[in-house]
C-alpha positions as CSV (number, residue, x, y, z in Angstrom):
1,M,-0.1,0.1,0.0
2,T,2.7,2.4,0.9
3,A,4.9,1.4,-2.4
4,D,1.2,2.2,-4.5
5,R,1.3,5.9,-2.7
6,S,4.8,6.4,-3.2
7,E,4.5,5.7,-7.2
8,M,1.5,7.3,-7.7
9,S,3.1,10.6,-6.1
10,H,6.3,10.1,-8.4
11,N,4.0,10.2,-11.3
12,E,2.4,13.3,-10.5
13,E,5.6,14.9,-10.2
14,Q,6.5,14.2,-13.4
15,E,6.8,16.8,-16.2
16,P,4.3,17.7,-18.3
17,V,5.1,16.5,-21.8
18,V,6.4,18.6,-24.5
19,V,5.5,19.1,-28.5
20,R,8.9,20.7,-29.9
21,D,7.7,22.4,-33.4
22,R,10.6,22.2,-35.4
23,R,8.8,23.9,-38.7
24,R,10.9,26.9,-40.0
25,I,7.8,28.4,-41.7
26,D,5.1,30.1,-39.4
27,P,2.0,28.7,-40.0
28,V,0.3,32.1,-38.9
29,T,2.1,34.4,-40.7
30,G,3.7,32.3,-43.2
31,Q,7.3,34.1,-42.6
32,R,10.2,31.9,-42.5
33,R,11.1,31.8,-38.5
34,E,14.2,33.0,-37.1
35,P,16.1,30.2,-34.7
36,A,15.8,31.0,-31.0
37,P,18.8,32.9,-29.2
38,N,19.2,30.4,-26.7
39,G,19.4,27.7,-29.1
40,E,16.0,26.6,-27.8
41,E,13.0,25.5,-30.4
42,A,9.3,26.6,-29.8
43,Q,7.3,24.6,-28.0
44,V,3.8,23.4,-28.3
45,S,2.3,21.8,-25.5
46,E,0.1,18.5,-25.9
47,S,-3.4,18.6,-23.7
48,I,-4.6,15.5,-22.5
49,S,-7.7,16.1,-25.0
50,G,-5.7,16.7,-27.8
51,T,-2.8,16.0,-30.0
52,L,-0.2,17.8,-32.3
53,D,-2.4,18.0,-35.6
54,E,-5.2,19.5,-33.2
55,E,-2.9,22.0,-31.8
56,I,-1.5,23.1,-35.4
57,S,-5.0,23.3,-36.9
58,K,-5.8,25.9,-34.4
59,D,-3.2,28.0,-35.6
60,V,-3.6,27.6,-39.1
61,P,-7.0,30.3,-40.3
62,A,-10.2,28.4,-41.4
63,E,-9.5,29.7,-44.9
64,E,-6.4,28.1,-45.3
65,S,-7.4,24.8,-43.6
66,A,-10.6,24.2,-45.8
67,P,-10.0,25.9,-49.1
68,T,-13.4,26.0,-51.3
69,A,-13.1,24.9,-54.9
70,E,-15.2,27.3,-57.2
71,A,-17.1,25.5,-59.8
72,P,-15.2,26.5,-63.4
73,Q,-17.6,29.4,-65.1
74,G,-19.0,28.6,-68.3
75,E,-18.4,24.7,-67.9
76,P,-22.1,23.2,-68.9
77,A,-21.8,26.2,-72.3
78,G,-18.4,24.2,-73.1
79,L,-20.0,20.4,-72.4
80,Q,-22.9,21.5,-74.8
81,Q,-20.5,22.7,-77.4
82,Q,-18.8,19.3,-77.4
83,V,-21.9,17.4,-77.3
84,D,-23.2,19.5,-80.3
85,E,-20.1,19.3,-82.1
86,L,-20.3,15.4,-81.8
87,T,-23.7,15.0,-82.6
88,A,-22.6,16.8,-86.0
89,D,-19.4,14.4,-86.4
90,L,-21.6,11.1,-86.0
91,K,-24.6,12.8,-88.5
92,R,-22.2,13.5,-91.2
93,V,-20.5,10.2,-90.4
94,T,-24.0,8.3,-90.7
95,A,-24.9,9.9,-94.1
96,E,-21.4,9.3,-95.4
97,Y,-21.8,5.5,-94.7
98,A,-25.3,5.4,-96.0
99,N,-24.1,6.7,-99.4
100,Y,-21.3,4.6,-99.6
101,R,-23.5,2.0,-98.9
102,K,-25.8,3.0,-101.7
103,R,-22.7,3.5,-104.1
104,V,-21.4,-0.2,-103.3
105,E,-24.8,-1.8,-104.3
106,R,-25.0,0.2,-107.2
107,D,-21.8,-1.1,-108.4
108,R,-22.5,-4.5,-107.4
109,E,-25.5,-4.4,-109.5
110,S,-23.6,-2.7,-112.7
111,V,-21.1,-5.5,-112.7
112,I,-23.7,-8.1,-112.2
113,A,-25.6,-6.5,-115.2
114,A,-22.4,-6.0,-117.4
115,A,-21.7,-9.9,-116.5
116,K,-24.7,-11.1,-117.9
117,A,-24.8,-9.0,-121.0
118,S,-21.4,-10.0,-121.8
119,V,-22.9,-14.0,-121.6
120,A,-25.9,-13.6,-123.6
121,G,-23.5,-11.5,-126.4
122,D,-21.5,-14.4,-126.6
123,L,-24.8,-16.6,-127.0
124,L,-26.4,-14.5,-129.5
125,T,-24.6,-16.7,-132.9
126,V,-26.3,-19.6,-131.1
127,L,-29.7,-17.6,-131.3
128,D,-29.7,-16.8,-134.8
129,D,-28.7,-20.6,-135.4
130,L,-31.9,-21.7,-133.7
131,E,-33.9,-19.0,-135.3
132,R,-32.4,-20.1,-139.0
133,A,-33.2,-24.1,-137.8
134,E,-36.8,-22.9,-137.1
135,A,-37.7,-21.1,-140.2
136,H,-36.2,-24.2,-142.4
137,G,-38.5,-26.7,-140.2
138,D,-35.4,-28.4,-138.5
139,L,-36.1,-27.2,-135.1
140,N,-38.5,-30.1,-133.8
141,G,-38.3,-32.8,-131.0
142,A,-36.0,-33.0,-128.1
143,F,-33.9,-30.2,-129.7
144,K,-36.6,-27.5,-130.2
145,A,-37.4,-28.4,-126.2
146,V,-33.8,-27.7,-125.2
147,A,-34.0,-24.3,-127.9
148,D,-36.7,-23.5,-126.0
149,K,-35.2,-23.7,-122.3
150,L,-32.3,-21.6,-123.8
151,V,-34.2,-18.7,-125.1
152,G,-36.4,-18.6,-122.1
153,A,-33.7,-18.5,-119.4
154,L,-31.9,-15.4,-121.5
155,N,-35.5,-13.8,-121.7
156,S,-35.5,-14.2,-117.9
157,A,-32.2,-12.7,-117.2
158,G,-33.4,-9.5,-119.2
159,L,-32.4,-10.3,-122.8
160,E,-35.1,-9.1,-125.1
161,A,-35.3,-9.3,-129.0
162,F,-36.4,-6.4,-131.4
163,G,-36.8,-5.8,-135.0
164,A,-39.9,-6.4,-136.9
165,E,-41.5,-5.8,-140.4
166,G,-43.5,-2.7,-140.1
167,D,-41.4,-1.1,-137.2
168,E,-40.4,2.9,-138.0
169,F,-37.0,3.2,-139.2
170,D,-34.8,4.0,-136.0
171,P,-30.9,4.4,-136.8
172,S,-30.1,4.1,-133.0
173,V,-31.0,0.5,-133.2
174,H,-31.7,-0.3,-136.5
175,E,-28.9,-1.0,-139.7
176,A,-29.9,-0.4,-142.7
177,V,-28.5,-2.6,-145.3
178,Q,-31.2,-2.2,-148.1
179,H,-32.9,1.0,-149.2
180,S,-36.2,1.3,-151.5
181,T,-39.1,3.5,-151.9
182,S,-43.0,3.1,-152.2
183,P,-46.0,5.0,-152.4
184,D,-47.7,2.5,-149.6
185,V,-45.4,3.9,-146.9
186,S,-45.6,7.7,-145.5
187,G,-42.3,7.3,-143.8
188,P,-38.9,5.0,-143.2
189,T,-40.2,2.2,-142.9
190,V,-38.4,-1.6,-141.9
191,T,-40.1,-3.8,-144.4
192,A,-37.9,-7.1,-143.7
193,V,-35.7,-8.1,-141.4
194,L,-32.5,-9.6,-142.3
195,R,-31.0,-10.3,-138.6
196,R,-32.7,-9.8,-135.2
197,G,-31.4,-7.1,-132.7
198,Y,-30.9,-7.7,-129.3
199,R,-30.8,-5.3,-126.1
200,F,-29.9,-6.3,-122.4
201,S,-31.9,-3.8,-120.0
202,D,-31.2,-0.7,-121.5
203,R,-28.0,-1.5,-123.3
204,V,-28.4,-2.2,-126.9
205,L,-25.8,-5.9,-127.4
206,R,-26.7,-5.8,-131.7
207,P,-28.5,-3.7,-133.8
208,A,-31.2,-5.3,-136.0
209,M,-30.1,-5.5,-139.4
210,V,-33.1,-4.4,-141.8
211,A,-34.3,-3.3,-145.2
212,V,-35.8,0.3,-145.1
213,T,-38.1,1.5,-147.3
214,D,-39.0,5.4,-147.9
215,H,-42.2,6.9,-149.0
216,E,-42.2,7.5,-152.9
217,P,-44.8,10.2,-154.2
218,T,-47.1,9.0,-156.9
219,S,-47.9,10.7,-160.3
220,A,-50.8,12.7,-158.6
221,E,-48.9,14.1,-156.4
222,P,-46.8,16.2,-157.9
223,A,-49.8,17.5,-160.2
224,A,-51.5,18.6,-157.0
225,A,-48.5,20.4,-155.9
226,D,-48.0,22.4,-158.9
227,E,-51.8,23.4,-159.3
228,N,-51.4,25.2,-155.2
229,T,-48.2,26.4,-156.3
230,T,-50.0,28.3,-159.8
231,E,-52.9,29.3,-157.1
232,Q,-50.5,30.9,-154.6
233,G,-48.7,32.9,-157.8
């Protein structure tokens, strides 16, 4: 019991805890501290209910200890401008991609049509032989069935024959190899087809070889023309 009392009295006689402040910059003024003349450093006492950080925070002004971050001015407007620019870029890229797809599809269809037209053009001489055989009565039986299937397949692909007697002469699709005159026609008319013409879609693969007949005035027509001239005179 006596030993415990002596120990308690010894603890009460101990010196208080001292914390030495070794900071060279004064947290209050922000100025550089001058060393103490006796070589001792500034002391900060530590209380029972506080720590060194709490003591230091008491010396720092509230403005320095808790700086407030101000929101940048004009930030919402800048974000909206970026959104508008990105939206415009997306619309432009989308339109360019749509045009690219249309162009690719158009080119693909053009290549397919050209390939079909090339194959059909190589078979025109076969069609000519079939037509001559039919005109001579040699196209019959199994041979005729095969010929009909071939012609049907080419027509389904887009091949079209043209050139018939009585058509008006068109130099863009007709090739005139014979010429005659007759009062029975009113203008240049196809009177004989020597070889059929063929077109594939809107492309002429081969013009029709035809004989053309022009209008020939009769003997009464010049007399009537002379009488009209006399009356006008």
